[in-house]
C-alpha positions as CSV (number, residue, x, y, z in Angstrom):
1,M,75.1,151.4,184.7
2,T,76.4,150.6,188.1
3,Q,79.7,152.7,187.5
4,I,77.5,155.6,186.4
5,K,75.3,155.5,189.5
6,L,78.5,155.2,191.7
7,F,80.1,158.1,190.1
8,T,76.9,160.1,190.5
9,Y,76.6,159.2,194.1
10,T,80.2,160.1,194.8
11,H,79.9,163.3,192.8
12,N,76.7,164.2,194.9
13,M,78.4,163.4,198.2
14,K,81.4,165.7,197.2
15,N,79.0,168.5,196.5
16,L,77.0,167.9,199.8
17,F,80.3,167.9,201.9
18,V,81.3,171.1,200.3
19,F,77.9,172.7,201.0
20,I,77.9,171.5,204.7
21,F,81.6,172.5,205.3
22,T,80.9,175.9,203.8
23,S,77.8,176.4,206.0
24,I,79.6,175.4,209.1
25,T,82.3,177.9,208.3
26,L,79.8,180.7,207.9
27,L,78.0,179.8,211.1
28,L,80.9,179.7,213.4
29,P,81.7,183.4,213.4
30,I,77.9,184.3,213.2
31,N,77.3,182.6,216.5
32,S,79.8,184.9,218.2
33,F,78.1,188.0,216.5
34,G,75.1,187.7,218.6
35,Q,77.1,188.1,221.7
36,E,78.5,191.5,220.5
37,E,75.3,193.3,219.8
38,S,76.0,195.9,222.4
39,K,79.5,196.6,220.8
40,I,78.3,197.3,217.3
41,V,80.1,200.3,215.9
42,E,78.9,201.1,212.4
43,K,81.5,202.9,210.3
44,G,83.0,202.7,206.9
45,E,85.8,204.1,204.6
46,F,86.6,204.4,200.9
47,Y,90.1,203.7,200.0
48,G,92.2,202.6,196.8
49,D,95.1,203.1,194.7
50,L,96.0,204.2,191.2
51,F,99.1,203.0,189.2
52,L,100.2,204.9,186.0
53,G,103.3,204.5,183.9
54,A,105.2,205.6,180.9
55,N,107.9,203.5,179.3
56,F,110.6,203.7,176.5
57,N,111.2,200.4,174.6
58,L,115.0,200.6,174.0
59,K,114.8,197.7,171.5
60,N,112.1,199.1,169.2
61,N,112.8,202.7,169.9
62,Q,109.1,203.3,171.0
63,M,107.5,205.1,173.8
64,S,104.1,204.6,175.4
65,Y,101.9,205.5,178.4
66,R,100.2,202.9,180.4
67,F,97.3,202.9,182.8
68,N,98.2,199.9,184.9
69,R,95.5,199.7,187.7
70,L,92.9,201.4,189.6
71,H,91.4,199.9,192.8
72,F,88.4,201.6,194.3
73,A,87.0,200.0,197.6
74,Y,84.7,200.4,200.5
75,K,85.0,198.7,203.9
76,H,82.2,198.8,206.4
77,N,82.5,197.6,210.0
78,F,79.3,196.1,211.3
79,S,81.1,195.4,214.8
80,E,84.5,195.1,216.2
81,K,85.0,191.8,214.3
82,L,82.5,191.6,211.5
83,Y,82.9,193.7,208.4
84,F,82.1,193.8,204.7
85,N,84.7,194.7,202.0
86,G,84.1,195.5,198.4
87,M,86.6,196.5,195.8
88,I,86.3,197.2,192.0
89,E,89.4,197.0,189.7
90,S,90.1,198.4,186.5
91,A,93.3,197.5,184.9
92,K,95.5,196.6,182.0
93,E,96.9,193.2,182.3
94,D,100.2,192.2,180.6
95,Y,99.4,188.7,179.2
96,A,102.8,188.4,177.4
97,L,106.2,189.9,178.0
98,S,106.2,191.2,174.6
99,G,103.7,193.9,175.9
100,S,100.3,192.5,174.6
101,Y,97.6,194.2,176.9
102,N,93.9,193.6,177.6
103,G,91.8,196.1,179.4
104,I,89.5,194.7,182.2
105,T,87.0,196.2,184.7
106,N,85.6,193.9,187.2
107,L,84.7,193.0,190.7
108,F,87.9,192.3,192.7
109,E,86.8,191.5,196.2
110,F,83.3,191.4,197.6
111,C,83.2,189.4,200.9
112,L,82.0,189.0,204.3
113,G,84.8,189.0,206.8
114,Y,85.5,188.1,210.5
115,Q,88.5,189.1,212.4
116,S,89.6,188.4,215.8
117,E,92.9,187.9,217.8
118,K,93.0,184.2,216.7
119,L,90.9,183.6,213.8
120,D,90.3,185.3,210.5
121,A,87.7,184.3,207.9
122,K,86.4,185.6,204.6
123,F,83.6,184.3,202.4
124,G,82.6,185.5,198.8
125,L,84.9,186.9,196.2
126,I,88.1,187.0,198.3
127,G,91.8,187.8,197.8
128,T,93.8,184.6,198.2
129,E,97.0,183.9,200.3
130,L,98.9,183.1,197.3
131,N,101.0,186.2,197.2
132,Q,100.2,188.3,200.3
133,M,103.6,187.8,201.9
134,Q,105.4,188.4,198.8
135,E,103.7,191.7,198.2
136,K,104.5,192.7,201.8
137,L,108.2,192.0,201.2
138,W,108.3,193.3,197.6
139,R,107.2,196.8,198.4
140,N,106.8,197.9,194.8
141,R,103.6,196.3,193.5
142,N,103.2,199.4,191.3
143,I,106.4,198.6,189.5
144,D,105.5,195.0,188.6
145,K,103.5,191.9,190.0
146,V,105.2,189.4,192.3
147,F,106.4,186.2,190.7
148,A,103.4,183.8,191.1
149,D,101.0,186.4,189.9
150,K,103.1,187.7,186.9
151,Y,103.7,184.2,185.6
152,G,100.2,182.9,186.1
153,F,100.8,180.3,188.8
154,A,97.3,180.7,190.3
155,P,94.6,183.4,190.6
156,T,95.1,186.0,193.3
157,N,91.4,186.4,194.0
158,D,88.7,183.9,193.6
159,L,85.2,182.9,194.8
160,G,85.3,180.7,198.0
161,F,86.3,180.9,201.5
162,I,89.5,181.2,203.5
163,L,90.3,180.6,207.2
164,K,93.3,181.9,209.0
165,Y,94.2,180.6,212.5
166,K,96.9,182.1,214.8
167,P,97.9,179.7,217.5
168,Y,100.7,182.1,218.5
169,K,101.5,185.6,217.5
170,F,104.4,184.5,215.3
171,I,102.7,181.6,213.6
172,S,99.6,181.7,211.2
173,L,98.0,178.7,209.4
174,D,95.5,179.2,206.5
175,F,93.4,177.0,204.6
176,A,91.1,177.9,201.5
177,M,88.7,176.3,199.1
178,T,88.1,178.4,196.2
179,N,86.5,178.2,192.6
180,G,90.1,177.6,191.2
181,E,89.5,179.6,188.0
182,G,89.8,183.2,189.2
183,H,87.2,185.7,189.8
184,K,86.6,186.2,185.8
185,S,85.4,182.5,185.5
186,I,82.0,181.3,186.7
187,Q,82.3,177.9,188.5
188,T,80.7,175.2,186.2
189,D,82.2,172.1,187.5
190,S,83.3,170.5,190.8
191,A,86.9,171.1,190.6
192,F,87.8,173.3,193.4
193,R,91.3,174.7,194.3
194,Y,92.4,173.8,197.9
195,S,95.2,175.6,199.6
196,I,97.2,175.2,202.7
197,G,99.9,177.6,204.0
198,S,101.9,178.2,207.0
199,S,103.8,181.6,208.0
200,F,106.3,182.4,210.6
201,T,106.9,186.0,211.4
202,K,109.1,187.0,214.3
203,N,111.1,190.3,214.8
204,A,112.2,191.2,211.2
205,F,112.1,187.6,209.8
206,Y,109.6,186.0,207.6
207,L,109.1,182.5,206.4
208,R,106.3,180.8,204.6
209,A,105.3,177.5,202.8
210,Y,102.3,177.5,200.5
211,T,100.8,174.6,198.5
212,D,97.6,174.2,196.6
213,F,96.0,171.8,194.1
214,I,93.1,171.3,191.7
215,Y,91.9,167.8,191.2
216,T,89.7,166.5,188.4
217,N,89.1,163.0,186.9
218,D,91.6,164.1,184.2
219,F,94.5,165.8,186.0
220,Q,95.8,167.2,189.2
221,Q,97.7,170.6,189.0
222,T,99.7,171.5,192.0
223,N,101.7,174.5,193.2
224,F,104.4,174.9,195.8
225,I,105.9,178.2,197.0
226,G,108.5,178.7,199.6
227,I,109.5,182.3,200.9
228,A,112.2,183.6,203.2
229,G,112.6,187.4,204.0
230,Y,113.9,190.0,206.3
231,Q,112.3,193.3,206.7
232,T,112.6,196.5,208.8
233,S,111.3,200.0,208.3
234,R,114.5,200.8,206.3
235,L,115.5,197.6,204.5
236,S,113.5,194.6,202.9
237,L,115.1,191.6,201.2
238,A,113.5,188.3,200.3
239,A,113.8,185.2,198.1
240,E,111.2,182.9,197.0
241,F,111.0,179.5,195.0
242,N,107.9,178.6,193.0
243,Q,107.0,175.4,191.2
244,Q,103.9,174.0,189.4
245,Y,103.4,170.4,188.3
246,N,101.0,169.5,185.5
247,S,100.9,173.1,184.4
248,G,97.7,174.0,182.4
249,G,96.5,170.5,183.1
250,V,99.0,168.9,180.8
251,T,100.6,165.8,182.5
252,N,104.3,166.0,183.4
253,S,104.5,169.6,182.4
254,E,106.3,171.9,184.9
255,K,107.1,175.6,185.3
256,Y,109.4,176.9,188.0
257,G,111.7,179.6,189.1
258,L,113.0,181.8,191.7
259,S,112.6,185.5,192.5
260,A,115.1,187.7,194.7
261,Y,114.4,191.3,195.5
262,F,115.4,194.1,197.9
263,D,114.9,197.7,198.7
264,V,116.6,200.2,201.1
265,N,115.4,203.6,202.2
266,I,118.6,205.9,201.9
267,T,116.6,208.9,203.2
268,K,113.0,209.5,204.2
269,K,112.2,210.3,200.5
270,I,114.3,208.1,198.6
271,Q,114.2,204.4,198.3
272,L,116.4,202.0,196.1
273,F,115.1,198.8,194.8
274,S,116.2,195.8,192.7
275,R,114.8,192.4,191.5
276,Y,115.8,189.3,189.8
277,D,113.3,186.7,188.2
278,Y,114.4,183.3,186.8
279,I,111.4,181.5,185.2
280,R,111.7,178.1,183.2
281,S,109.7,175.2,182.0
282,N,110.7,171.5,181.4
283,K,110.9,169.4,178.1
284,L,108.0,167.1,177.5
285,S,108.6,163.6,176.0
286,G,109.5,163.8,172.4
287,Q,110.1,167.5,172.4
288,N,113.4,169.3,171.7
289,E,112.5,172.6,173.6
290,N,110.9,173.5,176.9
291,W,107.1,173.3,176.5
292,N,106.8,177.1,177.5
293,I,110.1,178.3,176.0
294,A,108.4,181.5,174.7
295,N,108.0,182.7,178.3
296,D,111.1,181.2,179.7
297,G,113.9,183.8,180.7
298,D,115.3,186.1,183.1
299,L,113.9,189.4,184.2
300,I,116.1,192.3,185.9
301,I,114.6,195.4,187.5
302,A,116.5,198.2,189.2
303,G,115.5,201.7,190.0
304,F,114.5,204.1,192.7
305,E,111.4,205.6,194.3
306,Y,110.9,209.2,195.4
307,N,108.0,210.1,197.7
308,I,106.5,213.4,196.6
309,R,104.2,213.4,199.8
310,K,102.2,210.9,201.6
311,G,100.3,208.8,199.4
312,I,102.2,209.7,196.1
313,D,105.3,208.1,194.8
314,I,107.3,208.2,191.5
315,S,109.7,205.6,190.4
316,P,112.1,205.8,187.4
317,N,113.4,202.3,186.7
318,Y,115.2,200.1,184.2
319,R,114.1,196.6,183.1
320,I,115.7,194.0,180.9
321,W,114.1,190.7,179.7
322,L,116.5,188.0,178.7
323,P,114.5,185.4,176.8
324,D,115.6,181.7,176.8
325,D,114.6,181.1,173.2
326,G,117.7,182.7,171.7
327,T,115.9,185.9,170.5
328,K,117.4,189.4,171.4
329,E,116.9,190.8,174.9
330,N,114.1,193.5,175.4
331,S,115.0,196.5,177.6
332,F,112.8,199.4,179.0
333,V,113.1,202.6,180.9
334,F,110.0,203.0,182.9
335,L,108.5,205.9,185.0
336,N,105.9,204.8,187.3
337,L,103.5,206.8,189.4
338,K,101.6,205.5,192.5
339,I,98.7,207.2,194.1
340,E,97.2,205.7,197.3
341,F,94.1,207.1,199.1
């Protein structure tokens, strides 16, 4: 009986701490809003993007069309620093490299935000910092997701809050506490995802280290990501390493890999790009194969993008998946269309 009471007390104290910390986080920027009443400039804008594609499977000799993603969003500025951002997503998510798809339509980001020279904060349904730098350096999100998102290391948006502090122009620190299960799952327990990141950006060079963890009484799952990149208006190249411990809540299971990518603008209208992914898992005690062998392998993407006009790009590209389980490689020819508005 004493252990039950102690656990209940600890559990309640944890929830109380989370509530107090979140409340303070929200009140900090609100205190400064009152000082800016005279500067309120109410204005908003709609924006979004649409990704479409067609592909030909060279292995199965099959052709298909794909609706990949639609984002439709509205941002409203209450003042120079306080804003609301709302976004709806409709997408086809690729849950398996074999091409199994599931259609979803959901809220993607609905949050109250605060932005100043030194401090950024968001609360609500927010985009996490899991892959923000990767998507900046891999300028072809319409072609494919970045590594951590594609291979399911953590959700890219979630319920919770995030703080970003910039002590200097070239250094940024971020901390977030989120649901931990993504925006499609309702929080029913006290297992939150805590993340910490540090970014260095100076001239054309980019460096970032990121880690997050979920802790419960049964397991602790941890991610680590390291990124290095170089980007100018004409050239972008980067490499990243990703590792996850106790993947899926299974003790001692790991998945890890690296991704390297680059693009170069050879004219104002034409960009060449290429990418290589290496994804692997480890062997668990008593097993002969990697625990996630069905999704282990190498991915190669190469192609070019042609800018039809501002906001409209078309990208012919070739992809090949080399599975690690000994089955035959799977190759595709894609034609991707991106529309931004």
